[in-house]
C-alpha positions in Angstrom: 130.2 80.6 139.4 131.2 81.4 143.0 127.5 83.2 143.7 128.8 86.7 143.8 126.6 89.9 143.0 127.5 93.0 140.8 126.2 95.9 141.7 126.9 98.9 138.8 125.3 102.3 140.3 125.9 104.5 137.0 125.4 108.3 137.5 123.7 110.3 133.7 123.2 113.7 132.7 121.5 115.9 129.5 123.6 118.8 131.1 120.7 120.1 132.8 120.1 117.5 134.8 121.5 114.2 137.1 119.7 111.0 137.7 121.0 107.4 138.4 120.1 104.0 137.2 120.8 101.3 138.5 121.8 97.7 137.3 121.9 94.1 139.5 122.9 91.0 138.6 125.3 88.2 138.7 126.6 88.5 135.6 129.3 91.8 134.9 127.6 92.6 132.0 124.3 91.8 132.2 124.4 94.3 135.3 125.7 97.2 133.5 123.7 96.7 130.0 120.8 97.1 132.3 122.3 100.5 134.7 122.8 101.3 131.1 118.8 100.9 129.5 117.5 102.5 132.9 119.2 105.3 132.4 119.0 105.8 129.2 114.9 105.3 129.8 114.9 107.7 132.3 116.5 110.8 129.9 113.9 109.7 127.8 110.9 110.0 130.3 108.1 112.9 128.9 107.7 114.4 131.8 112.0 115.7 131.8 111.7 116.8 129.0 108.5 118.8 129.0 110.7 120.2 132.3 113.3 121.0 130.0 112.1 123.2 127.7 109.6 124.9 130.5 112.4 125.8 131.7 114.4 127.2 128.4 111.5 128.9 127.7 110.9 130.2 131.6 114.8 131.6 131.4 114.0 132.7 127.8 111.4 134.6 128.9 112.9 136.7 131.5 116.4 137.0 130.2 117.4 140.9 129.0 116.7 141.6 124.8 120.0 141.5 122.8 
């Protein structure tokens, strides 16, 4: 091999928030996989889900009826 290291930067969103993930490896497929897995894990963190749910409930509380 060439000894080159590949860095994959992945941007993700759930429609409300955005986050990024990075994968680093000599193998581009492994670097891509690591970034994808990290992104999915970050998207499922309990704190992220609770914040999103609270924001939706807050918006519903201040929205005009009807």
